[in-house]
VEXLODO-930518 format. One record per atom (N, C-alpha, C, CB): x, y, z; residue in three letters; residue number from 1. Coordinates in steps of 0.001 Angstrom, whole numbers, always signed. Glycine has a CB too. Example, Ala and Ser with C-alpha at 12.3 -4.5 7.8 and 13.67 -1.06 7.14 Angstrom:
2
u, v, w, res, n
+13190, -5690, +7800, Ala, 1
+12300, -4500, +7800, Ala, 1
+13200, -3300, +7800, Ala, 1
+11308, -4473, +9046, Ala, 1
+12850, -2250, +7080, Ser, 2
+13670, -1060, +7140, Ser, 2
+12900, +30, +7870, Ser, 2
+14084, -598, +5725, Ser, 2
// end
This chain:
112
u, v, w, res, n
+21636, +12476, -13206, Unk, 1
+20866, +12061, -12056, Unk, 1
+21597, +10895, -11380, Unk, 1
+19416, +11663, -12469, Unk, 1
+21746, +10971, -10081, Unk, 2
+22434, +9945, -9305, Unk, 2
+21386, +9108, -8582, Unk, 2
+23446, +10577, -8294, Unk, 2
+21490, +7797, -8756, Unk, 3
+20568, +6879, -8068, Unk, 3
+21220, +6429, -6767, Unk, 3
+20206, +5641, -8971, Unk, 3
+20556, +6685, -5667, Unk, 4
+21065, +6266, -4363, Unk, 4
+20226, +5090, -3900, Unk, 4
+21026, +7439, -3319, Unk, 4
+20877, +3943, -3612, Unk, 5
+20083, +2792, -3164, Unk, 5
+19440, +3064, -1806, Unk, 5
+20961, +1531, -3087, Unk, 5
+18222, +2622, -1670, Unk, 6
+17517, +2754, -404, Unk, 6
+18000, +1662, +535, Unk, 6
+15977, +2678, -604, Unk, 6
+18415, +2024, +1748, Unk, 7
+18863, +982, +2680, Unk, 7
+17708, +67, +3071, Unk, 7
+19481, +1615, +3937, Unk, 7
+18039, -1190, +3255, Unk, 8
+17027, -2146, +3684, Unk, 8
+16768, -1970, +5171, Unk, 8
+17465, -3595, +3371, Unk, 8
+15555, -2288, +5628, Unk, 9
+15300, -2211, +7063, Unk, 9
+16191, -3198, +7815, Unk, 9
+13814, -2490, +7366, Unk, 9
+16486, -2898, +9053, Unk, 10
+17394, -3729, +9838, Unk, 10
+16902, -5157, +9987, Unk, 10
+17594, -3126, +11198, Unk, 10
+15588, -5371, +9985, Unk, 11
+15086, -6724, +10188, Unk, 11
+15373, -7642, +9010, Unk, 11
+13607, -6686, +10445, Unk, 11
+15765, -7111, +7877, Unk, 12
+16109, -7977, +6751, Unk, 12
+17612, -8247, +6704, Unk, 12
+15647, -7345, +5432, Unk, 12
+18348, -7712, +7647, Unk, 13
+19799, -7886, +7692, Unk, 13
+20243, -8377, +9064, Unk, 13
+20509, -6571, +7346, Unk, 13
+19824, -9545, +9459, Unk, 14
+20255, -10023, +10776, Unk, 14
+21735, -10353, +10762, Unk, 14
+19442, -11255, +11202, Unk, 14
+22336, -10293, +11912, Unk, 15
+23761, -10580, +12021, Unk, 15
+23957, -12071, +12274, Unk, 15
+24411, -9739, +13151, Unk, 15
+24581, -12798, +11336, Unk, 16
+24787, -14233, +11523, Unk, 16
+25712, -14516, +12695, Unk, 16
+25353, -14857, +10255, Unk, 16
+25627, -15665, +13288, Unk, 17
+24784, -16795, +12892, Unk, 17
+23333, -16586, +13302, Unk, 17
+25312, -18085, +13504, Unk, 17
+22435, -17002, +12428, Unk, 18
+21002, -16800, +12626, Unk, 18
+20302, -18122, +12912, Unk, 18
+20381, -16127, +11397, Unk, 18
+19098, -18000, +13393, Unk, 19
+18168, -19119, +13451, Unk, 19
+17054, -18742, +12486, Unk, 19
+17626, -19398, +14937, Unk, 19
+16714, -19641, +11584, Unk, 20
+15680, -19382, +10589, Unk, 20
+14425, -20125, +11008, Unk, 20
+16139, -19814, +9160, Unk, 20
+13333, -19397, +11143, Unk, 21
+12041, -19997, +11454, Unk, 21
+11158, -19942, +10230, Unk, 21
+11366, -19285, +12644, Unk, 21
+10538, -21058, +9886, Unk, 22
+9686, -21134, +8705, Unk, 22
+8328, -21684, +9110, Unk, 22
+10333, -22015, +7601, Unk, 22
+7268, -21015, +8682, Unk, 23
+5906, -21499, +8882, Unk, 23
+5310, -21828, +7532, Unk, 23
+5035, -20454, +9633, Unk, 23
+4770, -23022, +7390, Unk, 24
+4193, -23460, +6110, Unk, 24
+2778, -23952, +6355, Unk, 24
+5061, -24581, +5446, Unk, 24
+1807, -23377, +5639, Unk, 25
+430, -23861, +5697, Unk, 25
-496, -22968, +6495, Unk, 25
+404, -25228, +6276, Unk, 25
-1740, -23424, +6630, Unk, 26
-2762, -22636, +7314, Unk, 26
-3132, -21420, +6486, Unk, 26
-2277, -22206, +8706, Unk, 26
-3420, -20315, +7154, Unk, 27
-3588, -19019, +6496, Unk, 27
-2236, -18319, +6576, Unk, 27
-4742, -18150, +7168, Unk, 27
-2095, -17167, +5918, Unk, 28
-804, -16494, +6035, Unk, 28
-541, -16064, +7474, Unk, 28
-748, -15280, +5102, Unk, 28
-1600, -15626, +8163, Unk, 29
-1425, -15229, +9564, Unk, 29
-924, -16408, +10395, Unk, 29
-2749, -14691, +10146, Unk, 29
-1479, -17588, +10159, Unk, 30
-1050, -18790, +10869, Unk, 30
+405, -19112, +10524, Unk, 30
-1967, -19986, +10520, Unk, 30
+765, -18996, +9257, Unk, 31
+2138, -19264, +8837, Unk, 31
+3111, -18300, +9512, Unk, 31
+2260, -19158, +7310, Unk, 31
+2735, -17024, +9625, Unk, 32
+3596, -16037, +10272, Unk, 32
+3787, -16351, +11755, Unk, 32
+3011, -14634, +10104, Unk, 32
+2717, -16747, +12419, Unk, 33
+2806, -17118, +13835, Unk, 33
+3678, -18363, +13995, Unk, 33
+1392, -17367, +14428, Unk, 33
+3515, -19341, +13106, Unk, 34
+4331, -20556, +13186, Unk, 34
+5810, -20255, +12941, Unk, 34
+3834, -21595, +12174, Unk, 34
+6102, -19316, +12036, Unk, 35
+7499, -18943, +11778, Unk, 35
+8121, -18343, +13038, Unk, 35
+7592, -17936, +10597, Unk, 35
+7367, -17514, +13746, Unk, 36
+7851, -16952, +15014, Unk, 36
+8021, -18051, +16055, Unk, 36
+6882, -15871, +15536, Unk, 36
+7048, -18956, +16136, Unk, 37
+7116, -20056, +17105, Unk, 37
+8311, -20968, +16815, Unk, 37
+5807, -20873, +17081, Unk, 37
+8600, -21158, +15531, Unk, 38
+9727, -22010, +15148, Unk, 38
+11052, -21437, +15653, Unk, 38
+9774, -22176, +13622, Unk, 38
+11130, -20118, +15775, Unk, 39
+12360, -19491, +16250, Unk, 39
+12686, -19846, +17694, Unk, 39
+12257, -17998, +16113, Unk, 39
+11676, -20121, +18500, Unk, 40
+11940, -20374, +19915, Unk, 40
+12099, -21858, +20237, Unk, 40
+10829, -19796, +20749, Unk, 40
+12006, -22704, +19207, Unk, 41
+12286, -24120, +19440, Unk, 41
+13756, -24273, +19801, Unk, 41
+11928, -24981, +18191, Unk, 41
+14081, -25102, +20783, Unk, 42
+15490, -25265, +21164, Unk, 42
+16354, -25725, +19986, Unk, 42
+15609, -26268, +22313, Unk, 42
+17541, -25130, +19874, Unk, 43
+18488, -25522, +18825, Unk, 43
+18843, -26989, +19037, Unk, 43
+19778, -24619, +18843, Unk, 43
+18803, -27748, +17964, Unk, 44
+19099, -29174, +18053, Unk, 44
+17854, -30041, +18136, Unk, 44
+19965, -29437, +19244, Unk, 44
+16704, -29434, +18379, Unk, 45
+15447, -30194, +18430, Unk, 45
+14764, -30055, +17079, Unk, 45
+14507, -29691, +19593, Unk, 45
+14661, -31161, +16348, Unk, 46
+14073, -31098, +15013, Unk, 46
+12576, -31363, +15072, Unk, 46
+14753, -32104, +14078, Unk, 46
+11912, -31082, +13971, Unk, 47
+10480, -31334, +13851, Unk, 47
+10233, -32837, +13951, Unk, 47
+9920, -30764, +12511, Unk, 47
+9177, -33269, +14669, Unk, 48
+8922, -34703, +14814, Unk, 48
+8559, -35409, +13501, Unk, 48
+7818, -34910, +15805, Unk, 48
+8060, -34673, +12508, Unk, 49
+7751, -35261, +11206, Unk, 49
+9066, -35479, +10457, Unk, 49
+6773, -34345, +10381, Unk, 49
+9336, -36711, +10047, Unk, 50
+10630, -37029, +9425, Unk, 50
+10859, -36294, +8106, Unk, 50
+10730, -38519, +9189, Unk, 50
+9802, -36071, +7317, Unk, 51
+9957, -35334, +6062, Unk, 51
+10346, -33879, +6330, Unk, 51
+8655, -35393, +5238, Unk, 51
+9691, -33283, +7300, Unk, 52
+9987, -31887, +7649, Unk, 52
+11384, -31800, +8269, Unk, 52
+8914, -31319, +8634, Unk, 52
+11725, -32742, +9110, Unk, 53
+13049, -32787, +9732, Unk, 53
+14141, -32890, +8669, Unk, 53
+13146, -33972, +10712, Unk, 53
+13904, -33691, +7653, Unk, 54
+14852, -33838, +6550, Unk, 54
+15007, -32517, +5798, Unk, 54
+14392, -34951, +5587, Unk, 54
+13900, -31806, +5578, Unk, 55
+13941, -30509, +4908, Unk, 55
+14708, -29491, +5758, Unk, 55
+12510, -30004, +4624, Unk, 55
+14518, -29529, +7085, Unk, 56
+15266, -28633, +7977, Unk, 56
+16769, -28840, +7812, Unk, 56
+14857, -28864, +9448, Unk, 56
+17196, -30089, +7820, Unk, 57
+18628, -30393, +7672, Unk, 57
+19158, -29942, +6307, Unk, 57
+18873, -31903, +7856, Unk, 57
+18373, -30194, +5256, Unk, 58
+18791, -29797, +3910, Unk, 58
+18934, -28281, +3795, Unk, 58
+17788, -30307, +2871, Unk, 58
+17955, -27545, +4315, Unk, 59
+18016, -26083, +4246, Unk, 59
+19168, -25537, +5080, Unk, 59
+16695, -25472, +4718, Unk, 59
+19424, -26139, +6242, Unk, 60
+20549, -25701, +7064, Unk, 60
+21872, -25890, +6309, Unk, 60
+20575, -26479, +8401, Unk, 60
+22027, -27033, +5645, Unk, 61
+23241, -27270, +4838, Unk, 61
+23378, -26214, +3740, Unk, 61
+23209, -28687, +4206, Unk, 61
+22275, -25929, +3059, Unk, 62
+22303, -24956, +1958, Unk, 62
+22630, -23553, +2456, Unk, 62
+20959, -24944, +1227, Unk, 62
+22017, -23141, +3566, Unk, 63
+22292, -21807, +4116, Unk, 63
+23756, -21706, +4521, Unk, 63
+21374, -21510, +5332, Unk, 63
+24276, -22721, +5193, Unk, 64
+25671, -22680, +5640, Unk, 64
+26660, -22789, +4487, Unk, 64
+25927, -23792, +6631, Unk, 64
+26233, -23346, +3359, Unk, 65
+27132, -23445, +2200, Unk, 65
+27303, -22099, +1496, Unk, 65
+26602, -24483, +1208, Unk, 65
+26516, -21096, +1875, Unk, 66
+26650, -19769, +1264, Unk, 66
+27975, -19103, +1636, Unk, 66
+25485, -18874, +1686, Unk, 66
+28565, -19515, +2764, Unk, 67
+29859, -18977, +3167, Unk, 67
+29811, -17592, +3782, Unk, 67
+30753, -18945, +2003, Unk, 67
+28632, -17135, +4193, Unk, 68
+28513, -15798, +4785, Unk, 68
+29229, -15759, +6134, Unk, 68
+27020, -15400, +4953, Unk, 68
+28978, -16747, +6978, Unk, 69
+29681, -16879, +8246, Unk, 69
+29273, -15883, +9312, Unk, 69
+31119, -16756, +8015, Unk, 69
+29832, -16038, +10512, Unk, 70
+29511, -15149, +11630, Unk, 70
+29812, -13687, +11307, Unk, 70
+30286, -15571, +12868, Unk, 70
+28847, -12843, +11616, Unk, 71
+28940, -11389, +11393, Unk, 71
+29197, -11036, +9932, Unk, 71
+30045, -10800, +12254, Unk, 71
+29013, -11987, +9012, Unk, 72
+29203, -11725, +7594, Unk, 72
+30657, -11695, +7161, Unk, 72
+28566, -10439, +7241, Unk, 72
+31581, -12197, +8002, Unk, 73
+33009, -12180, +7679, Unk, 73
+33478, -13472, +7027, Unk, 73
+33817, -11927, +8927, Unk, 73
+32589, -14236, +6475, Unk, 74
+32816, -15523, +5822, Unk, 74
+33067, -16624, +6838, Unk, 74
+33991, -15429, +4858, Unk, 74
+32698, -17810, +6440, Unk, 75
+32844, -18965, +7313, Unk, 75
+31757, -19977, +7023, Unk, 75
+32805, -18547, +8784, Unk, 75
+31756, -21033, +7800, Unk, 76
+30831, -22134, +7522, Unk, 76
+29614, -22163, +8434, Unk, 76
+31554, -23433, +7637, Unk, 76
+29470, -21193, +9335, Unk, 77
+28310, -21177, +10226, Unk, 77
+27530, -19885, +10036, Unk, 77
+28746, -21333, +11700, Unk, 77
+26655, -19892, +9053, Unk, 78
+25779, -18752, +8816, Unk, 78
+24500, -18908, +9622, Unk, 78
+25458, -18608, +7316, Unk, 78
+24043, -20147, +9782, Unk, 79
+22832, -20426, +10561, Unk, 79
+23115, -21505, +11590, Unk, 79
+21668, -20856, +9640, Unk, 79
+22534, -21331, +12760, Unk, 80
+22642, -22346, +13807, Unk, 80
+21564, -23407, +13637, Unk, 80
+22538, -21701, +15197, Unk, 80
+20421, -22995, +13092, Unk, 81
+19313, -23933, +12912, Unk, 81
+18324, -23386, +11896, Unk, 81
+18604, -24208, +14252, Unk, 81
+17629, -24294, +11236, Unk, 82
+16456, -23973, +10432, Unk, 82
+15333, -24808, +11024, Unk, 82
+16677, -24271, +8874, Unk, 82
+14340, -24127, +11585, Unk, 83
+13206, -24808, +12225, Unk, 83
+11952, -24544, +11416, Unk, 83
+13017, -24333, +13698, Unk, 83
+11234, -25609, +11085, Unk, 84
+10027, -25502, +10263, Unk, 84
+8835, -26021, +11045, Unk, 84
+10185, -26282, +8933, Unk, 84
+7754, -25257, +11023, Unk, 85
+6470, -25682, +11579, Unk, 85
+5468, -25730, +10430, Unk, 85
+5983, -24713, +12729, Unk, 85
+4591, -26736, +10434, Unk, 86
+3616, -26884, +9345, Unk, 86
+2201, -26959, +9891, Unk, 86
+3923, -28135, +8511, Unk, 86
+1252, -26681, +9005, Unk, 87
-174, -26751, +9336, Unk, 87
-905, -27104, +8046, Unk, 87
-709, -25387, +9958, Unk, 87
-1962, -27888, +8128, Unk, 88
-2669, -28282, +6904, Unk, 88
-3323, -27101, +6176, Unk, 88
-3726, -29311, +7238, Unk, 88
-3355, -27190, +4870, Unk, 89
-4084, -26217, +4051, Unk, 89
-4213, -26796, +2643, Unk, 89
-3355, -24814, +4029, Unk, 89
-4985, -26138, +1813, Unk, 90
-5129, -26545, +422, Unk, 90
-3873, -26142, -333, Unk, 90
-6397, -25913, -225, Unk, 90
-3372, -27008, -1192, Unk, 91
-2126, -26749, -1907, Unk, 91
-2202, -25480, -2762, Unk, 91
-1776, -27941, -2784, Unk, 91
-3405, -25111, -3178, Unk, 92
-3567, -23908, -3993, Unk, 92
-3338, -22622, -3216, Unk, 92
-4937, -23885, -4594, Unk, 92
-3345, -22703, -1895, Unk, 93
-3161, -21491, -1096, Unk, 93
-2030, -21659, -93, Unk, 93
-4457, -21130, -368, Unk, 93
-1018, -22417, -451, Unk, 94
+57, -22761, +483, Unk, 94
+896, -21532, +868, Unk, 94
+961, -23837, -132, Unk, 94
+587, -20915, +2025, Unk, 95
+1386, -19768, +2448, Unk, 95
+2669, -20218, +3139, Unk, 95
+573, -18867, +3382, Unk, 95
+3710, -19423, +2973, Unk, 96
+4990, -19681, +3623, Unk, 96
+5486, -18365, +4213, Unk, 96
+6035, -20286, +2617, Unk, 96
+5885, -18401, +5477, Unk, 97
+6464, -17223, +6127, Unk, 97
+7836, -17608, +6662, Unk, 97
+5538, -16684, +7280, Unk, 97
+8784, -16703, +6506, Unk, 98
+10148, -16935, +6981, Unk, 98
+10512, -15797, +7923, Unk, 98
+11167, -17034, +5788, Unk, 98
+11114, -16165, +9049, Unk, 99
+11524, -15181, +10036, Unk, 99
+12931, -15532, +10487, Unk, 99
+10535, -15133, +11244, Unk, 99
+13763, -14527, +10714, Unk, 100
+15133, -14798, +11157, Unk, 100
+15399, -14131, +12488, Unk, 100
+16149, -14317, +10114, Unk, 100
+16205, -14804, +13276, Unk, 101
+16567, -14340, +14600, Unk, 101
+18083, -14356, +14686, Unk, 101
+15918, -15218, +15718, Unk, 101
+18703, -13257, +15032, Unk, 102
+20168, -13232, +15055, Unk, 102
+20730, -13874, +16321, Unk, 102
+20670, -11798, +14938, Unk, 102
+22039, -14012, +16356, Unk, 103
+22712, -14687, +17467, Unk, 103
+22483, -13992, +18798, Unk, 103
+24191, -14777, +17196, Unk, 103
+22085, -12738, +18790, Unk, 104
+21919, -11988, +20032, Unk, 104
+20596, -12300, +20724, Unk, 104
+22012, -10504, +19754, Unk, 104
+19779, -13168, +20134, Unk, 105
+18506, -13510, +20750, Unk, 105
+18749, -14143, +22113, Unk, 105
+17697, -14460, +19846, Unk, 105
+17941, -13762, +23042, Unk, 106
+18089, -14292, +24389, Unk, 106
+16834, -15041, +24768, Unk, 106
+18382, -13170, +25403, Unk, 106
+16996, -16246, +25263, Unk, 107
+15873, -17065, +25677, Unk, 107
+15960, -17244, +27178, Unk, 107
+15861, -18437, +24943, Unk, 107
+14814, -17247, +27812, Unk, 108
+14798, -17437, +29264, Unk, 108
+13574, -18251, +29635, Unk, 108
+14804, -16073, +30015, Unk, 108
+13711, -19025, +30672, Unk, 109
+12588, -19808, +31181, Unk, 109
+12518, -19632, +32676, Unk, 109
+12722, -21305, +30808, Unk, 109
+11294, -19729, +33197, Unk, 110
+11114, -19665, +34637, Unk, 110
+9957, -20574, +35011, Unk, 110
+10860, -18205, +35114, Unk, 110
+10082, -21251, +36101, Unk, 111
+9014, -22098, +36614, Unk, 111
+8489, -21428, +37882, Unk, 111
+9518, -23575, +36896, Unk, 111
+7198, -21184, +37900, Unk, 112
+6574, -20529, +39069, Unk, 112
+5801, -21555, +39852, Unk, 112
+5639, -19359, +38641, Unk, 112
// end
């Protein structure tokens, strides 16, 4: 019998460099929404909470130390940013959601 690995869905294999959005707290639904919202924060703008900002920098260093690099061809820039949004909740139910956005993400703004 031959075991054939099942391919992972495309959303779990973003093409680096990525932006990592993390939502921590609230309900799981709230955490998932915050993870998505964290993705659209401008690169270079950290969380105003100094503890969370410190965690963002630490996680960015750790992700980039993996050596995956652009398009997975190795290098020092696997992620452009790690953005974290938080919301209060009881520590016993601390939900965490992580979402990734690849380099091809396009952001646009318009003022009407």
